[in-house]
N, C-alpha and C positions, 0 to 999 in steps of 0.2 A: 157263671163261672169266671168270665173274662174280667168283669169289674171287681169281683171279689179277689182275684189273684193280684190285680194291679194295686188294690188297696193294701195288700199284704207286703208288697215289695218294701224293703227297708231303705227308703230313699236317703236317710241320714248317712248310712254307710256307703251307699252308692255315690252320693255327692262328694264324700271324702275322696273316693277313688278317682272320680272324674276331675275334681279340682287338682289333685296331684298330677294326673295325666296332662291337664291343660298347662300347669306350671312347668312340666318337664318338656313338653313338645311344642307348646304354643297352639296346639290344635283345640278348637272349641268342640264341645260335645253336648248332646241333648238326648233325652228319651221321650219319644212321642208314641201315643197310642195309635191304633189303626185308623182312627178318625182324624188324626193330625193334631190332637191336643198335646201341648207341651207339658210333660210331667216333671222333667228335671232338665237343667241346663247349667253349663259352666263356661264362662269366658267368651260369650258370643261377641261377634264383631259389631261395632257401632253401625256399620252400613246396614245390618239386618235389624238390630234392636231399635235404631233411631230413624230408620227410613222404611225398609222393605216390610217389616212386620207390623208397622203401625198405620201405613197408608192403606185405605180400603182396597184399592185395585192391586197394588203389589202384594198385599197380604193374601189376596185370593190366589195369586200366582205362587206364593210360598206354599199355601195349603195344597194346591194342585201338584206341585213338585213333590211335597211330602207323600201325597197319596200315590203318585206314580212310583216312587221309590218303594213304598209299602207293598204295592202290588207285585213289584219285581221279587220281593222277598217270599212271596207265596210259591214261587217256583223252586224253592229249596236252595238258593244260592247262599254261600257263606257271607258274602257282602257284595255290594253293587255300587259302582260309581255312576254319578248322574250330574249333568249340568243343569242347574235349576233355571227356571224361566226368567229369573232376575239377573242371570249371568254368572253366578258363582258355582263352584264344584262342591257337591255333597257326596257322602258315602253313608250307606246304611247297613246295619247288621241286625238280623232278626233276633228277638228274644222269645224263645219257645220254652214253655214250662209245662211239663207233663203232657207233651205232644200237642200243646195248644199254642199257636202263634198269637201272642197278646200285645206285643209292642215292638218298636224298633229303636235301636241305639244309633244315633246319627253323629257323624263328625263331618267336618268340611269347612265351608266358607273360606276357600282358598282358590288359587289358580294353578294350573299346570304350566302356564306360560304368561308372559306379560299381557295384561288385559288390553282390550280395544277401548281406548278412552272415548272414542266417538260414540260408541254404544251407550256408555254411561252418561255422557254429556246429553245425548238425545233423551235418555231416560229421565234425567233431571228436569229437562225442559217439559217433557210430557206429563210428569206427575207433580210439577211445581216444587221440586226440591231446590234448596239453596245450592247452587252449583259449586260454590267454593267449599262449603262444609261437606257436601256430598262427596266431592272428589278427594277432600282430606281424609274422609272415612275410607274411601277406596284405597288410598295409599297405605293404610294399615293392614289391608288384606294380604297375607303372605303368598309368595309364589314358590311352590315346592315341586319337586320331581315326583313322578308316579311311583318310582321305586321307594322313595322316602315314605310315601303314604302307605304303600303295601307293608313296609316294615312296621309302621304304627298300627296297621290293622291286625297284625299278629298279636300285639299286646291287647288290643280291644277285644279280640275274639276270646282270649283268656279271661278278660274282665267280664265279658258277657256271660261266659260259663259260670264264673264265680257269682254273678248276680242271680243266675238261675239257681245255683246251689244254695245260696243264702235264702232265696225266696222259698224254695222247697223245704229247707230246714225250718224256716219261719212258720210255714204252713203246718209242718209236722209238730213244731213246738206249740202252736196254737191248739192243735187237736190234743196234744199231750197235756197242756195246761187245763183245757176244758175237762178232760177226763180226770185230771188230778183234783180240780175243784169239786167235781161231782163225787169223787171218792172221799174227799175231805168231809163234805156234807153228810155223805152216807156213813162215814166212820163216826162222826159225831152222834148221829142218830143211833148207830149200832152200840157205841159206848154207853149212851144213855139207857138204851134198852137192856144192855148187858148188866149194868149196875142195878137197874130196877129188878132184873131177874135174879141177881145174886141176893139182893135184899129179901126177895120173896122165895128164895130157894127152898127153905124149910117148909114153906106152905105148898109150893108147887114146883118140884124138880122137873116136871114135864114141861112147864112153861119156860124154864131156863134152857132146857135142851132145844126147844123150838127156836128161841131167840138166837142161840149160838149157831144152830144149823142153818138158819136163814141168812146169816152174814156171809157175804161173798168171799171175804178173805179168810185164810186159815186162822182159827182162833182156838185158844184153850184157856182154862182157868186152873191155877194151881193153888194148893193150900200152903200153909206156912212152913211145910217140910219139903216144898218143891214137888209134891206128888200131884199128878194131873187128876182133877176132879171131873172136868167136862172137856171134851174136844169135839169139834164138828168134823164132818166128813172131809172138808177141804184140807183141814189140818192133817188128818190121817193120810190122805192121798199124797200130800207133798213129801211125806216120809215113806210112802209105800208100806204102811203098817195098818193093822186092823184096830178096832176099838179095844179088843181084848189085850193087845200088845201095848196099849198106851195108858188106859185108865188105871190109876193107882201107881203108875210108874213116874220116875223123875226124868226119864229119857237120857240120863247120864250114861246108862249102859250102851246106848247107841252112839255115844260120842267117843272119839279116839281116846285111849287111856291117858295120853299126855295132856288132854284138854279137860278131863272130867272135873278135876279139882277147881279149875278156873270157871267151868260152866256152873257148878253149884254155888261157888262163891259169889258170882254175879247175882244169882237168884236171891241169896241171903242178903246181899247188900241192898238190892232194890226193896226187899221186904222191910229191912231194918231202917233205911234212910229215906225211902220214898222218892229217891232220885230216878227219873225216867232213864231207861237204858235203850239205846238204838244201836244196832249192829248191821253191817252190810256184808254179805258173803255170797259166793257163787256155788250153786249146786248143779249136779248132773241129773237131769230128769229122764223121762222115757225117751227112747230112741236117741240116747246120747245127746239130747239137747241141753244146752247150758242156760241155766236160769240165774238171775241175780235177784236176791231177796233182801228185804229190809225187815229185821226182827225188832219189834218194839215191846218192851216190858214195862208195865206200870203197876203200882200198888193200889189196892182198894181196901178200905177198912169199913166193915158193916156196923150197924147200930150197936151190936154186942161187943165190938172191939176186935172181932176176928179179922186177921189179915189174909188177903188173897192176892195172888199174882196173875194179872191178865196179860196174856201173850198174844200179840197180833202180828201175823206175818203178811208182808205185801210183796207181790211180784213187781219189781222195778226194772225189769229187763229192758222194756221199751225206753224208759227214761235214760238208762245207761247208754243204750245204743244211740239215742239222740245226742247225748253229750259227746260220745265218741265221734259221731258225725260232725258235730260242731267243732271238735278239735281238729278233724281232718280239714274242715272248711277253713279254720284259722291257719292251718299249715299251708293250704293253698293260697290263702290270703297273704301269708308271709312271702311266698314265692313271687306273687305278682307285685306286692309292695316293694320288693327288693329292687325293682326296675324304676321305682319312683323316688326321687331325692327326698330326703327328710324322713319322717316317721309317721305312721298311722297308729292311733291309740284309742283305747276305751278307758274312760275315767269315771269312777263311781264316787259320789258324795252322799254319805248317810245323813239322816236328820240330826244326829248328835254331833255332826261336824267332822267325824272321822272320814277318811278317804282311802282309796286304794286304786291301783291300776291293774285290772284283770288281764288286759292285753296291750302290748305295744310292739311294733315291728322292730326288726333288727337294725333299722336305720338310725335308731336312737344312739347306737354306739358311735356312729360317725358324727352325730350332732353334739352329744353331751359327754362323750368319752366314758360312758357307762353302758353295761350290757342290759338287754331287755329283762333278763332274769333278775338282775340287781334291782331294777325299777319295780318289777312286780312284787318283789320281797319288801321293798321299802320305797314308797313313792316319793318320800321327802328328799331322796337323793337328787332328784332333778329340780324340785321346787326350791331347795336351799341354794341352788346355783344362780338363781335370778339376781341380777344386779341390785344392790341395795337401793339405788335411786329409782328403780322400776318396780320394786316389790309392792308398794301401795297400789299403784295403777293396775298391776297384774292381779292382785287379790280382789280389788274392787270389780274388775271386769268379770271375774268368775262369779262373784256374789251377785252382780247384776244379771248375768245370764241365768243363774239359778233362780233368782227371784222372779224374773219376767219370762223365763223359759225362752229367751231370745238367743239367737246365734252368737256364740262367743268368738270374738276376733280381737287379737292383741298383737302388738309388736313390742318386743322387749329385749333387753340385753341379758346375756348369760356369761358369767365368769367361770370358765372351765378349771378343772383341777390343775391343768398345766399352766394356768395364769392367763391364757388367751381369752379375749373378750369377743363374743360374736353376737350378731343380731338374729333373733328368732321371730318368725311370724306363725301364729297359731290360729286355726279356724275350726270350730266344731259346732254341732247342733245338739241341744240337750233333750232328753226324754225323762219324764217323771214316772216312776214305778209306783205300784200299789202301796208299797210299804213306806212311801214318802222319799225314798232315795232318788237321786238324779244321776242319769247316765249320759255322758258326753261321748259321741263318736267324732273324732276329729283328725286333723292333720297339722303337723308342725314342720317347718322347713327353715334352713339357714338362708337368710336374706342379707348377709353381711356385704356381699359384693353389690347387691342392689342398693343397699343403704349408702355404700361408698360412692356408687355411681350417681345416686340422687344428690349426695352432698357435692360431688364434683360438678354435676350438672348445674346445681343452684349457684355454686361459686363461679362457674364459667358464664352463666347467664348474667350474674351480677357484674362480673368483669366486663362482659360484652356491653351491657347496658351503660356502665360507667364510661367505658371506652367510647361508645357511640355518642353518649350525651356530652362528654367532656372533650370530644374531638374538636380540634381547631379547624378541621375541614368540614365544609357543608356537606352533609350526607343524608341520603334517603334510602329506605329499605323497601324493596318490592317483593311480593310473593311470587310463586312460580307462574302466575298468570299475568303479572304485571301490575297488580293493584298495590298502591302505596300503603304500607303497613305503619311506617313510623318515619318521622324526620327528627333531626337533632336541633337544638337551640341555635346552633351556628347557621343553619340553613334559614330558619325563621328570620334571624338577624340580617342575613345577606340579602334575601329577597323581600323582606318586609311583610311576611305573611304569617298567619297563625296556623298551628298544626291542624285544627279542625276544618280549615279551609282547603287543606291539601290531602290529608290522609283519607284513604278510601277512594281516591281518584285513579283512573287508569293511566299508567305511565307518568303521571304527575308532571306534565309539561307546563312551564311558566311562560308561555308565549302564545299570543293569539294569531300572530302572523302565520298564515297557512303554509307558506313555503318553508319557513324556519321550522315550524311544528312538524311538518311531514319529514323533513330531513332528520330531525332529532329522533322521531319515532322509528325511522328506518335504522338508525344507529343502535337504538336499544333493542330492536327486534333481532338484530344480528347476535346479540348476547344470548337471547332466548333460543334462537334457532341453531346457532353454531357453538354455543357454550364456550365463547372465547372473550377475552378482554378487548374492549373497544375504547379508543380515545379520539376525541375530536374537540375542535374549538368553534365557538359560535358567538356572534354578537347580536344583541337585541335590546329593545327598550324595556326598562323596568319602571313600574309604577308601584309605590308602596301603598298598601291597603289599610283601611280602617281596622283597628283592633276589635271593634264591636261587630262590624258587619262584613268585613272582608272586601268591601267595595274599594276599588282603586281610587285614590284621592290626590296623590302627589303628581307633580309634573314628570313626564317620562324622562328617563335618563339612560343614554346609550352606554352599555357596559359590555365588556368582553369576558368570556368564561372558558376555562379549560375543563372538560368533562372526562371522567374515567368511569366506565361501567364494567363490572366483572361479575361472573356467576359464583354462587356458593353451592357446592354439590354434596350429596350424602355419600355414604360408603359404597353405594351401588352405582355411583356416577350419575345419579338423577338430580335434576335441578330442584333446589329448595328455595333459595332466595337470589335476588339480584341486587347488588349495591351500586348506587350511582353517587359519585362524589363530584362536587362543583368547586372550582377554584377561580376566584375573581382575578383575572390577569389584566384588568383595564390599565393599571399603572404601567405594567410591563409593555403592553401594546403601545401606549402613549409614548413610552420611552423609546421603543423601537422606531416609531414614526419620527421622533425627534432625532434619533441616530441617523435615519435616512436623510432628513433635512441637513444635518450637520455634514454627512458624507458628501452631499451635493455641493455644499459650500466649500468643503475641503478640496473636492475635485477641481472646483473653479480656482481656488487659491493655489493648488499645485500647478495648474496650467499657467497661472500668472508667474509663479516662482520659477517655472521651467524656462520661461522667456528670459527672466532675470539671470538665471544661472548660465544660460547659453551665452549671454552677453559678457559674463565674468569668467568664461572658460579659460581664457588666457591667464587671468590672475591665478586661477586654480592650478594651471600647469606650472606656473612660477613657484607656487607654494609647494607643489610636489617636488620640484627640483631642490628647493630649500630643505625639505624634509630628508631627501636622499643624502644631501651634504651633511646634515646633522647626524644621520644614521652612520655615515662613514666615520664621523668624529667620535661617535659612541663606540664603534668597533675599536678605534685606536685607543680610546680611554680604557676599554676592557683589557686590551693587550698590555697597556701600561700597568693596570691594576694587577694583572696576573704576574707581571714581572716584579711588582712591589711585594706580592705575596711570597714569591720565591726568595726575594731579598730578606723578607721577614723570617722565612724558614732558616735561611743561612745565619741570620742574626741570632735566632733562637739556638741554633747549634753552637754558635760562637759563645753565647752566654753559658750554655750548658758545659762546653769544653774549656774555653779559654779562661772564663772567670772562676770556674770551680777548681781548676788546676792550681792556681796560686793559693787559693783558700786551703786546699788540702796540704800545701807546703807549710803555710803559716801554722795550721793546726798541728801538723806533724812535728815541726821544730819546737813549738811551744810545749808540746807534750813531752818531748825529749828533755828540754830544759827543766821541766817540772820533775821529771823522774830522776835525771842524773845530777842536778845541781840544787836540789831543794834544800840540802843541808848547808850550802854555802850562801844561798840567797836569804836576804832579810825578809821579815814578814810582809813588808810592803812589796818586795819584788815578787813573792809568790802571788800576792793579790793582783799584780799587774798581769802575770802570766794567765791567771784564772780569767781575768777580764778579757784578755786577747782570745782565749779559747771559746768563751761564751759568745764573743762577738762574731768569730768565724762560724760558730754553729748557727747563730741567728741569721748571718749572711747566707749561709748554705741553704737554710730553710726558706729564706726569702726567694732565692734563685729557683728552688724546687717549686714553690708556689707560683712564681711567675711563669715557669714552664708549663705547669698544669693549666693555668689560666689561658695561656697561648694555645695549648693543645685543645682546650675546650672550645675555643673560637673556631678551630679548623676541623673538629671532629664531626663525623657523619651522625645526623639525628635519626636513630632507628626506633620505630615504635613497635611494641609487641604487647601481648596480654600476659600478665603474671599476677601471682598472689601477693598482695601488699603485706599481709601479716608475715609471710615467710621471709620477705626481704627485710622487714624491720627486725625480726628475731635474729637474722643472720648478722646484721650490722651491730646489734647489741652484744651478740656473742663475741664479735671481733674486738669490741671495746671493753671486754670483761675485766682486763687488768686495770684500766683506768677507773672503772666502776668500783672494783674492790679497793683501789687505792684511796678513794674518797669516801668509801663506805656508803655510797648512795643506793637508794632503793628505786629501781626502774619498774614502772607498771605499764603494761601494754594492754590497753582496752580497745582492741581492734578485732572485728569479725573477719572471718575468711572471706575475702572480697577480691574479685578480679579487676585490675586497673590496666588501662590501655594507654601507654606512653613510652618514653625513652627510659629503658631500664638503667643504663649507666648514669644518665643525668639525674634521675631520682635517687640513685645510690649516693652521688656526690652531695645532693641536698641533704638527705637524711643523716649521712655521716657527719657533716659539718654542724648541723643543728644539734644533734645529740652530743657531739664532742663539746660544743659551746655550753650546753646545759650542764654537762658533768663538770666542766672547768669553772664556770661562774657560780656553781652551787657547792663547790668542794670545800669552801671555808666556813659554811654555816653548819649548825648542829643538825643532824638527821637530814641530809640532803634527800629531796624527793623529786623524781622526774616522772611525769605522766605523759604517755603517748596515746592519743585518741583519734578515732576516725568518725566523721559524720558524713552522711550522704544527702546531697540535695538532688533536685530534679535533673540538673545538667552537669553536676560536678561532684567530686569527692573533696572533702576538706580534712587535712591532717593537722592535728594540733599537738605541739610539743611544748610542755610547760615545765618550769622548775621553780624552786623556792630560794633561788640564789640572790645575788646582789642587786639585780635589776638595772635599769637605766632611766634617764630622763627622756620623756617622749619628744622633747624638742629636737633631739638628735636622731629621731626615727629614720629619716631618709638618708642621713649621713652614714649610718652603720652599714648600708648596702653598697657603698662606694669603695673602690679599691684603695688600699693603704690607709683607710680611715679607722682609727682606734679611739676608744673612749677611756682606755686604761694604759698605764705605763707598762713597758715590756717587763720591768722587774717585778711588777705586781702579778700580771697574768701573761704567760707566754703567748706569742702569736705574731703574725705578719700583717694582719689587716686585709688579707686577700680572701679568706674563707667565705665570708658572707657575700663578697663580690662575685665569687664563683657560684654561690647559691642563687644570687639574683640573675646571673647570666643564664644558668640552667633553666630557671623558671620562665624567663623570656622565651627561650627556645621551645619549650613545651606549651607556650601560649597560656600560662597559668598566672597566678597572682600570689604574692607573699607580703605579709605585713606582720607587725608585732604590737603587743600591748604590754606595758611595763610601768613601773615607778620605782625610784631608788629604794632598795632594801626590801622590796616585795616580790622579787622574782620576775621572770619574764615568760610571756606566752607568744610563741610564733605560730602563725596560721599559714598553711600552704594549700591553695585551691588548685585542683587539677581537673581540667575539662574531661567529661565522659566521652566515650566514643559512641556516636549515634548511627543507627542503621540508615542507609540512604534509601 
């Protein structure tokens, strides 16, 4: 019984569940029989598959542990924890089918707390395992809490019950299938006998009665008018009627009135067309028992051409109950699979190439954005979503699995209806049915995050490798035990050794001197023991090695090195790698020694100079007295300068008041002459008065400009931050009348920009430059004035250009001097002070101003203003 039941377990479906559980929790699982044989497994740890289970001695310990766990299950525990003899924790759940304990479901290969590394190191030595790879495998074993494991056990308990239900259902299905096949064979024999009996009915009606009565299923034969000619006892019993109530009747009178017409029409249709008719219905039999029956009607034509209707009724109650049981199992299957990410499916491929999906869990909605019902109705809904670039590989993988009946595994992209692209991983095992169709039971899951993580891991590895290889610092990488894994080319170059002569050595020390070697090893051990960065300097002799043998061949050379060693930890704070970097500081050390020598020489020189200075102290005192006298003279000069400044202020006031007063009188009296005696004066007299008035106006402007220039010299330079574009627009608006008078077009191509300088000084500069551009372009056709701002690293450059008369560049420096003019006053008004004020303001803000021009081609003035830099 035991072996037979184990053979019946549907491990394809079980493996799908266990794989899903493994992907969800990371817990490995297996099913073992009571003798310790592995029947199914998923995701076992490498420490078991690559070490414990394959070594003869540790494999015995595994089997002993399995047997101990199995024995514990005999006491009726739901599950049992056990620390196996090889050091890992396992849990077992019994699988009991029809009161018989046939196997155990195991999970485990984890720790409840951080493992004792010494135990596993000793175990590696005892059984000859490679210590490094063995401990690497140990690192992959998870450490979980007992509460986490108990939560997982609840899921596995439900899964175990489902395995039991599936197996019982499979057993019942096998029995049902066997009975079905037997009935099919029997039915074929009965049909053959029945047809023979009908053919010979005229010769022997008794023979026909015997054939029909010996058939186990209810059977009757009707004539072409649907009247019953023969019916066996089983047929009469199913309707609770006697032979007298059946023979010669159509049975229509026993059918509800609303169904009679349809009942007779079906009989006529089968007789006329020869199409087989099958109908399933439920009847209430004795003791109110419900029966489900299948009625099959077929036509038979004898040698004389007479038509008969053969009616066979079969009790399919057990089959229907089995299907209902299967539906309940699928319902339970759905509840369990809801806790597993992804979706579990059953996929059927017919020999003609058609396919459908009888079952798929509700997780498909989360994956493909379609419901399980939509997929069952139309399987192409999910296949059509496969990325175009992956469709060939996807289809080929299914074809190969179907052809070889091998496990199907594929990773492919899916473009969802929302436009999102995800990665899917699918795994399933095929089974071939008697009709040639193939059924896959499998599992699909979203692995987009894993794919992204893999991509990022590959990119980070490539980045690290490139960084490691191309680093200008000599670097070596040690594993968590101190073995050198890799060195970069710079280290080979520095120490003159090849990677194969260094990699694989413990601590990778480049010195045979025992004292130096011991000191370096102690420094590196601090990194491993205290997980901290350690820095040190060391000097030793280097001998370059032969490229072919690694033997040192060159003359020893004393070198100094600065070393830095630091740990690389994982997310749990555990040591993964140690990096050691070496910097050749020989030149620096030699320089330091040279500095020491120079300092000694300097100290000696200072001592000598001290003696010399002490001898010349009196001369120094005399020099100090001279300096004090000079300082007094400077103070007196400063006082005189201040007095001169006051005199200059007085002079400025006098110019403003005393000179302008007579000018006002001259202008006033000449205006009165012009107004009162213009009719008595000759034309030349009026011209003289006009010349006088223009001269006083010019003189007045000259005095105003001189005062402005004087005030500029004495004004306080105040720096502030302001928007240059706003200032330019303000000045242009103030000069709007002049612009309109010349019909000039002014273009301001300046971004909003903050400038830090003297606001008043920059206003004077811009007003004078723009006024000049308007004045000297006013006599050309279509005057154009452009104002631009360029930004350099350390300065702003303002450009004011016009298309006016221009000037010869040989006068470039002259135009910025006071009272210097290149045109006659009667041609262009002005005093020759404007550009001098511009130049003075530029000097005060430590800027630059220059111009570019040629006669008749306009002028372009450049103003460079320094930026304010943060200190």
